[in-house]
C-alpha positions as CSV (number, residue, x, y, z in Angstrom):
1,M,103.1,145.0,135.9
2,R,106.5,143.8,136.9
3,I,107.9,140.6,135.5
4,D,109.5,138.3,138.1
5,R,112.4,137.1,136.1
6,E,113.8,134.9,138.9
7,G,110.5,133.2,139.9
8,P,109.3,129.8,138.9
9,V,106.8,131.1,136.3
10,P,108.3,132.0,132.9
11,P,107.9,135.6,131.8
12,Y,105.7,134.7,128.8
13,Q,103.3,132.9,131.1
14,Q,103.2,135.9,133.5
15,I,102.4,138.2,130.6
16,A,99.7,135.8,129.3
17,A,98.1,135.7,132.7
18,F,98.1,139.5,132.9
19,L,96.5,139.9,129.5
20,R,94.0,137.1,130.3
21,E,93.0,139.0,133.4
22,R,92.5,142.2,131.4
23,I,90.3,140.2,128.9
24,E,88.3,138.4,131.5
25,S,87.7,141.6,133.6
26,G,86.4,143.4,130.5
27,A,89.3,145.9,130.5
28,I,89.9,144.6,126.9
29,P,86.4,143.7,125.7
30,P,85.5,141.3,122.9
31,G,86.1,142.7,119.5
32,R,88.9,145.0,120.7
33,R,92.6,144.8,119.9
34,I,95.0,143.8,122.5
35,P,98.1,146.1,122.7
36,S,100.6,145.6,119.9
37,L,103.9,143.9,120.4
38,V,105.6,147.3,120.4
39,E,103.3,148.5,123.1
40,L,103.7,145.4,125.2
41,E,107.5,145.5,124.7
42,A,107.5,149.1,126.2
43,E,105.1,148.0,129.0
44,F,106.9,144.9,130.1
45,G,110.5,145.4,128.9
46,V,110.8,141.9,127.4
47,A,111.9,140.6,124.0
48,R,109.3,140.3,121.3
49,D,109.8,136.6,121.1
50,T,108.6,136.4,124.8
51,L,105.6,138.5,123.8
52,R,104.8,136.2,120.9
53,K,104.8,133.2,123.2
54,A,102.4,135.0,125.5
55,V,100.0,135.8,122.7
56,K,100.3,132.2,121.4
57,V,99.1,131.0,124.8
58,L,96.0,133.2,124.6
59,K,95.4,132.1,121.0
60,D,95.7,128.4,122.1
61,E,93.1,129.1,124.8
62,G,90.7,130.6,122.2
63,L,90.8,134.1,123.9
64,V,92.3,136.0,120.9
65,E,92.7,135.7,117.2
66,T,95.0,137.4,114.7
67,V,93.4,139.6,112.0
68,T,96.0,140.0,109.2
69,G,97.2,143.5,108.9
70,M,95.1,144.7,111.9
71,G,96.5,143.0,115.0
72,V,95.3,140.6,117.7
73,F,91.7,140.9,118.8
74,V,89.7,139.5,121.7
75,V,87.4,136.8,120.5
76,D,83.7,137.4,121.2
77,G,82.7,135.2,124.1
78,G,86.3,134.4,125.1
79,G,87.1,133.2,128.6
80,T,83.8,131.6,129.3
81,G,84.9,128.0,129.0
82,T,87.3,127.5,131.9
83,G,87.3,124.3,133.8
């Protein structure tokens, strides 16, 4: 995915939307780890702070949770409460 750095949507929101799409489509199923910050940094070419903001958006939405020492995982049943 390419980040539109000049568009009206901040990069962290674009990345959050892309990860949300992966989660909701089942590409990253419940109980599975989302890519690490290092992996996301390589994929999107953005700073880790930007990636942390994107992950925080998903946490605030209840889609993912941090497991200390393991990474960030998709919550079971995440993404069903939109609206």
